[in-house]
C-alpha positions as CSV (number, residue, x, y, z in Angstrom):
1,M,116.7,94.0,91.1
2,S,117.3,92.5,94.8
3,I,117.4,89.1,95.5
4,D,114.4,89.5,97.3
5,Q,112.2,90.2,93.9
6,I,113.5,86.7,92.5
7,Q,110.0,85.1,94.4
8,G,107.2,83.3,93.5
9,I,105.7,81.6,90.5
10,I,108.5,82.2,87.8
11,P,107.6,80.2,84.3
12,P,110.8,78.8,82.4
13,L,109.9,80.0,79.0
14,V,109.6,77.1,75.9
15,T,111.8,78.1,72.7
16,P,109.1,79.0,69.6
17,F,111.3,77.0,67.0
18,R,110.0,77.4,63.8
19,E,109.8,73.9,61.8
20,D,113.5,75.0,59.8
21,G,114.7,75.2,63.5
22,S,114.5,79.4,63.6
23,I,113.1,81.0,66.5
24,D,110.2,83.1,66.2
25,E,110.9,86.5,67.4
26,A,107.4,87.3,67.7
27,A,106.2,84.4,68.9
28,H,108.5,84.5,72.1
29,R,107.5,88.2,72.3
30,A,103.8,87.5,72.6
31,E,104.5,85.0,75.2
32,V,106.2,87.3,77.1
33,R,103.5,89.9,77.0
34,Y,101.3,87.6,78.2
35,M,103.0,86.2,81.0
36,V,103.3,89.0,82.2
37,E,100.3,91.2,81.6
38,R,97.6,88.5,81.8
39,A,99.1,85.6,83.5
40,G,100.1,88.1,86.4
41,V,103.7,86.2,87.1
42,H,106.4,86.9,89.6
43,G,109.4,86.7,87.2
44,L,110.5,84.8,84.2
45,A,113.4,82.1,83.1
46,V,114.7,81.8,79.2
47,C,117.0,79.2,78.0
48,G,116.5,76.7,80.7
49,S,115.4,72.8,80.2
50,T,112.1,73.2,79.7
51,G,113.1,75.7,76.9
52,E,115.8,73.7,75.6
53,G,118.6,75.3,76.5
54,H,120.9,72.9,75.6
55,T,120.1,72.9,72.0
56,L,120.9,76.7,72.2
57,S,123.9,78.1,70.8
58,T,125.5,82.0,72.9
59,E,124.1,84.2,69.9
60,E,120.3,82.6,70.0
61,T,120.8,83.1,74.1
62,R,121.5,86.4,73.7
63,R,118.9,87.1,71.4
64,I,116.2,85.6,73.5
65,V,117.2,87.0,76.7
66,G,117.3,90.5,75.1
67,W,113.5,90.1,73.3
68,T,112.6,89.3,77.3
69,V,114.2,92.0,78.9
70,E,112.7,94.6,76.2
71,E,109.0,93.0,76.7
72,V,109.4,93.1,80.5
73,K,110.7,96.6,80.7
74,G,111.6,96.0,84.4
75,R,108.6,95.1,85.9
76,I,109.4,91.4,86.9
77,P,112.9,89.7,87.2
78,V,114.2,87.7,84.2
79,I,116.3,85.1,84.8
80,A,118.9,84.0,82.0
81,G,119.6,80.0,81.7
82,I,122.7,78.5,81.0
83,I,123.3,74.7,80.1
84,T,126.5,73.7,79.0
85,D,129.9,71.6,80.0
86,S,132.6,73.9,80.8
87,T,133.4,76.8,83.3
88,Q,134.9,78.4,80.5
89,S,132.0,78.0,78.4
90,T,129.4,79.0,81.2
91,I,131.4,82.1,81.4
92,E,131.7,83.0,78.3
93,R,127.8,82.3,77.6
94,A,126.9,84.6,80.9
95,N,129.4,87.5,79.7
96,A,126.8,87.1,76.5
97,V,124.1,88.8,78.4
98,A,125.6,90.4,81.0
99,D,124.7,93.7,79.3
100,L,121.3,92.9,79.2
101,G,119.9,93.5,82.8
102,V,119.3,90.1,84.2
103,A,118.5,89.6,87.6
104,A,120.5,86.2,88.0
105,L,121.9,83.4,85.6
106,Q,120.3,79.4,86.0
107,V,123.1,77.9,86.0
108,T,123.0,74.0,85.2
109,P,126.2,71.7,86.5
110,V,128.2,70.1,83.8
111,H,125.7,67.8,82.1
112,Y,128.1,64.9,80.4
113,V,128.5,61.5,81.9
114,F,131.5,62.7,84.0
115,R,130.7,64.6,87.7
116,P,133.5,66.5,89.2
117,D,133.9,66.0,92.8
118,D,132.3,68.6,95.3
119,D,135.7,70.7,95.6
120,S,135.8,71.2,91.8
121,M,131.9,72.0,91.8
122,V,132.4,74.7,94.0
123,R,135.5,75.8,92.0
124,H,133.3,75.9,88.9
125,F,130.2,77.9,90.7
126,S,132.8,80.0,92.4
127,A,134.2,80.7,89.4
128,I,131.2,81.5,86.7
129,A,130.3,84.0,90.2
130,D,133.8,85.7,90.2
131,K,134.0,85.9,86.5
132,T,130.6,87.4,85.4
133,G,129.2,89.6,88.6
134,I,125.9,88.2,88.0
135,P,124.4,86.4,90.8
136,V,124.3,82.6,89.9
137,I,121.4,80.1,91.1
138,I,122.4,76.4,90.8
139,Y,119.7,74.2,88.4
140,N,120.0,71.1,90.8
141,V,119.1,68.7,88.2
142,V,121.2,66.4,85.7
143,P,120.9,63.0,87.9
144,W,124.7,61.7,87.2
145,S,125.6,65.6,88.2
146,Y,123.8,65.8,91.3
147,L,124.5,67.8,94.3
148,L,123.6,66.9,97.4
149,P,121.9,69.2,100.3
150,P,125.4,69.8,101.9
151,L,127.2,70.8,99.1
152,L,124.9,72.8,97.9
153,V,124.5,74.6,101.2
154,R,128.2,75.1,101.5
155,I,128.0,76.5,98.3
156,L,125.8,79.1,99.3
157,R,127.3,79.9,102.5
158,D,130.9,80.3,100.8
159,V,131.0,81.5,97.4
160,E,129.7,85.1,97.5
161,G,127.6,85.8,94.3
162,V,126.0,82.6,94.4
163,I,122.4,83.4,95.5
164,G,120.1,80.8,94.8
165,V,118.9,76.9,94.1
166,K,116.6,75.2,92.0
167,Q,115.8,72.4,93.2
168,S,113.9,69.7,90.6
169,A,115.0,65.8,90.2
170,S,111.5,65.1,91.9
171,D,113.6,65.7,95.1
172,M,111.0,66.6,97.9
173,K,113.4,65.3,100.4
174,A,116.2,67.6,99.3
175,L,114.0,70.6,99.0
176,A,113.2,70.1,102.8
177,D,116.7,69.2,103.7
178,L,117.9,72.2,101.4
179,L,115.5,74.7,103.5
180,L,116.5,73.7,107.1
181,L,120.3,73.0,106.4
182,S,120.5,76.7,104.9
183,E,118.5,77.8,108.2
184,E,120.6,76.1,110.5
185,A,123.5,77.6,108.8
186,G,122.6,81.4,109.5
187,I,121.6,82.2,105.3
188,R,118.0,81.4,104.9
189,G,117.5,84.9,104.8
190,R,119.9,86.0,101.9
191,V,119.7,82.9,99.1
192,R,117.0,82.1,97.2
193,I,115.3,78.3,97.5
194,L,112.9,77.6,94.7
195,S,111.1,74.5,93.6
196,A,111.1,72.4,90.6
197,V,109.2,69.2,91.8
198,D,106.4,70.5,89.4
199,A,104.1,67.6,91.3
200,L,104.7,68.7,94.6
201,L,104.3,72.8,94.0
202,Y,101.6,73.2,97.3
203,P,104.0,71.2,99.2
204,S,106.5,73.3,98.6
205,F,105.2,76.5,99.4
206,R,104.0,75.2,102.2
207,L,107.2,74.2,103.3
208,G,108.6,77.7,102.6
209,S,110.1,77.8,99.0
210,D,110.4,81.1,98.2
211,G,108.6,80.1,95.0
212,A,109.0,77.9,91.8
213,V,110.8,77.6,88.3
214,A,109.1,74.8,86.7
215,A,107.8,73.8,83.1
216,I,104.4,73.2,84.6
217,L,103.8,77.2,85.1
218,S,104.7,77.9,81.7
219,A,101.9,75.1,80.9
220,A,99.3,76.7,83.4
221,P,100.9,80.0,84.6
222,E,97.3,81.6,85.9
223,A,96.4,78.4,88.4
224,C,100.3,78.4,89.4
225,V,99.7,82.3,90.4
226,A,96.6,81.2,92.1
227,L,98.1,78.2,93.9
228,W,100.7,80.7,95.3
229,D,98.1,83.4,96.5
230,A,96.1,80.5,98.2
231,V,99.1,79.1,100.1
232,N,100.2,83.0,101.3
233,K,96.9,83.6,102.0
234,G,96.2,80.6,103.7
235,D,93.2,79.2,102.2
236,D,94.7,74.9,102.0
237,V,90.9,74.3,100.5
238,A,91.4,76.1,97.2
239,A,95.4,75.6,97.4
240,L,94.2,71.5,97.6
241,A,92.0,71.8,94.7
242,L,94.5,73.5,92.6
243,H,96.9,70.4,93.4
244,K,95.2,68.1,92.8
245,H,94.1,69.5,89.3
246,L,97.6,70.2,88.4
247,L,99.2,66.9,89.7
248,R,96.4,65.7,87.1
249,L,98.1,68.0,84.5
250,W,101.6,67.0,85.3
251,N,100.9,63.7,85.2
252,A,100.4,64.1,81.2
253,I,102.9,66.0,80.5
254,D,105.6,64.5,82.2
255,A,107.4,63.2,79.6
256,P,111.4,62.5,78.0
257,N,109.6,65.1,75.2
258,L,108.3,67.5,78.4
259,P,108.9,71.1,76.4
260,A,107.1,69.3,73.7
261,N,103.7,68.6,75.5
262,V,104.2,72.1,77.4
263,R,103.5,73.5,74.1
264,A,100.6,71.1,73.7
265,A,99.3,72.7,76.6
266,M,99.9,76.0,75.7
267,R,97.9,75.2,72.7
268,T,95.0,74.9,74.7
269,A,94.9,78.6,76.0
270,G,95.3,79.7,72.3
271,R,99.0,80.4,73.5
272,A,102.0,79.6,70.0
273,G,104.8,77.9,71.6
274,G,106.0,76.6,68.2
275,T,107.5,72.8,67.8
276,P,110.5,71.7,69.4
277,R,114.0,70.9,68.1
278,P,115.1,67.7,66.5
279,P,115.3,65.2,67.3
280,M,112.8,65.7,70.1
281,P,109.6,64.4,69.1
282,V,106.4,66.5,69.4
283,S,103.5,65.7,71.7
284,S,102.0,62.1,70.2
285,P,98.1,62.4,69.9
286,Q,97.8,60.6,72.9
287,Q,99.9,62.6,74.9
288,V,97.4,65.8,73.5
289,E,94.3,64.0,74.4
290,R,95.4,63.8,77.5
291,I,97.2,66.7,77.9
292,E,93.4,68.6,76.7
293,S,91.8,66.5,79.1
294,A,93.8,68.2,82.1
295,M,93.8,71.5,81.1
296,A,89.4,71.5,80.4
297,A,89.1,69.9,83.9
298,L,91.7,72.6,85.3
299,K,89.7,75.4,83.2
300,R,87.1,74.7,84.2
301,H,87.6,74.6,88.2
302,M,89.3,78.3,87.6
303,F,86.2,79.4,85.6
304,R,83.6,77.6,87.9
């Protein structure tokens, strides 16, 4: 698949863990089919932070990616998340999925407490792209290992194989700067700038982001596809109304146990997401009540 096909609504799937910590293959495959055939999403990401990728082994990552690619059947791009703490371990995990046909890797900067300096960060992503041959999207989310827009644009400009950034950490200013600086650097047409600012997808799309990979997409995929379509049609009235409902949903699910809360939202639509891996707690009764209320209001809006 070409880089141009990495666009639009790309939900980062939860990993459907069972109570014993194993992964429910049937539930995962069913969710992939739902996203492609019913929700109409434009891509899928697995093994990221919403999928609790930091808890997964390399063998589990390979299985999840393989199941996803098999169910997608080439219809939309699949992005494989990698959350590890060294260049070597990232390359090992990437090479473990290299034969499965992923469109790109979503690579989180090292998340332990020691942040590499900028030159080391450039070498890190350069080595990953060089040693795997798979396009790399930087998942800019770790607060103490944060990459500022000038560094991100430097990597995008200078490192062949790094094709995009997923901008998270609730940083709308960084997203706007990335769009501006990549344009000024003359690389905007050959890179993907994706939003993970869940609360502000509407302005993200209006600013010109190429799409989103964000937890709220997995909680309410149909509404996010409708938002993307409304923005692209220039229907700001519809887009703003959807934004308000999605913002209320985000306010209900945004918490340290976000993947658990995404599962709670999925359950309101009859979708099985399993349970989080310990020590992440399940959604509290108070969280579930708020999530169900927000999802019900969104559903009424969608089907009014």
